[in-house]
C-alpha positions in Angstrom: 0.0 0.0 0.0 2.8 2.4 0.8 4.1 2.1 -2.8 0.8 3.7 -4.0 1.2 6.9 -2.0 1.5 8.1 1.6 -0.7 6.5 4.3 -1.8 9.2 6.6 -4.2 7.3 8.9 -5.2 3.8 9.6 -8.5 2.7 11.3 -9.0 0.2 14.0 -9.7 -3.4 12.9 -13.4 -4.5 13.2 -14.9 -7.9 12.9 -18.2 -8.2 11.2 -20.6 -10.8 9.8 -20.5 -11.0 6.0 -23.2 -9.0 4.1 -24.9 -10.8 1.2 -23.4 -13.8 -0.6 -23.0 -17.4 0.6 -22.5 -18.6 4.2 -18.9 -17.8 5.2 -16.7 -16.8 8.1 -16.6 -13.3 9.7 -14.6 -10.6 8.0 -11.9 -8.3 9.5 -12.3 -4.8 8.2 -10.0 -1.8 8.3 -9.4 1.4 6.2 -6.3 3.4 5.3 -6.3 7.0 4.3 -4.0 7.3 1.3 -2.6 10.4 -0.4 -1.8 9.4 -3.9 -1.1 10.8 -7.3 -2.9 7.9 -9.0 -6.1 8.5 -10.8 -9.1 6.4 -9.5 -8.8 3.6 -12.2 -5.0 3.3 -11.8 -5.6 3.1 -8.0 -8.2 0.4 -8.5 -5.9 -1.6 -10.8 -3.1 -1.3 -8.2 -5.3 -2.6 -5.4 -6.6 -5.5 -7.6 -2.9 -6.4 -8.3 -2.2 -6.4 -4.5 -5.2 -8.8 -4.1 -3.9 -11.2 -6.7 -0.5 -11.0 -5.2 -2.0 -12.0 -1.8 -3.7 -15.0 -3.4 -7.2 -13.7 -4.1 -9.1 -15.7 -6.7 -12.6 -14.4 -7.7 -15.0 -17.3 -7.8 -18.4 -15.9 -6.9 -19.8 -12.5 -6.2 -19.6 -11.7 -2.4 -18.1 -15.2 -1.8 -15.3 -16.1 0.5 -12.0 -14.3 -0.1 -8.5 -13.9 1.3 -8.6 -10.1 0.9 -10.8 -7.4 -0.5 -9.4 -3.9 -1.2 -11.9 -1.2 -2.1 -11.9 2.5 -2.9 -14.5 3.8 -0.5 -14.2 7.5 -0.8 -11.9 10.2 -2.4 -12.0 13.6 -0.8 -14.0 16.0 -3.0 -14.4 13.6 -5.9 -17.5 11.8 -7.3 -16.4 9.3 -9.9 -18.7 7.1 -12.0 -17.2 4.5 -14.4 -18.4 1.0 -15.2 -15.5 -0.4 -13.2 -15.6 1.9 -10.2 -18.0 4.2 -8.4 -16.7 6.6 -5.8 -18.0 7.0 -3.1 -18.5 3.3 -3.0 -22.2 2.7 -3.9 -22.9 0.8 -0.7 -20.8 2.9 1.6 -23.5 4.4 3.8 -25.4 1.0 4.0 -22.5 -0.9 5.6 -21.4 -0.2 9.2 -18.0 -1.8 8.6 -17.3 0.7 5.8 -18.7 3.7 7.5 -17.0 3.0 10.8 -13.6 2.5 9.3 -14.0 5.6 7.1 -15.0 7.6 10.1 -11.9 6.4 12.0 -9.6 7.8 9.2 -11.6 10.7 7.9 -14.2 11.8 10.6 -15.1 15.0 8.6 -15.6 13.1 5.3 -18.4 14.6 3.1 -20.4 13.2 0.2 -18.8 14.9 -2.8 -22.2 15.0 -4.6 -24.2 16.6 -1.9 -21.7 18.1 0.5 -23.4 16.4 3.4 -21.3 14.9 6.1 -20.8 11.1 5.8 -22.0 10.2 9.3 -22.5 7.0 11.2 -26.3 6.9 10.8 -28.8 4.6 12.6 -29.1 2.2 9.6 -25.4 1.5 9.4 -25.1 1.2 13.2 -27.7 -1.6 13.3 -25.0 -4.0 11.9 -22.9 -5.6 14.6 -19.3 -4.7 14.7 -16.6 -5.8 17.2 -13.6 -3.5 17.5 -10.5 -5.5 18.0 -7.8 -4.2 20.4 -5.0 -3.9 17.9 -4.9 -1.5 14.9 -3.1 -2.3 11.7 
């Protein structure tokens, strides 16, 4: 990750139940705030290459995986492309994404509306367990 830019913040690690997809083990979730010169698609390609390097094989949508790296949010940028939407289209629906984003960028705003991206009641209904150690 450090080869892609400068990591300026890292969230705590949270354990959560999987959302959608087949029966599978709990996930461990974290976020990093990265300052990078890469454009959104180049960043996505770099993250996908890291996944492959760590042994990820895509077999089924939302299925079990060794790692999943996503672009959740880019400060001040709304990006819509068939391969990538930023902010992540399900960001505000998933407590594990909102909690980790809030850890690294508590004043994050939706670039389309300017509204703060807050930990709302819907996202907070999903159980998360904060682990003691951070990344």
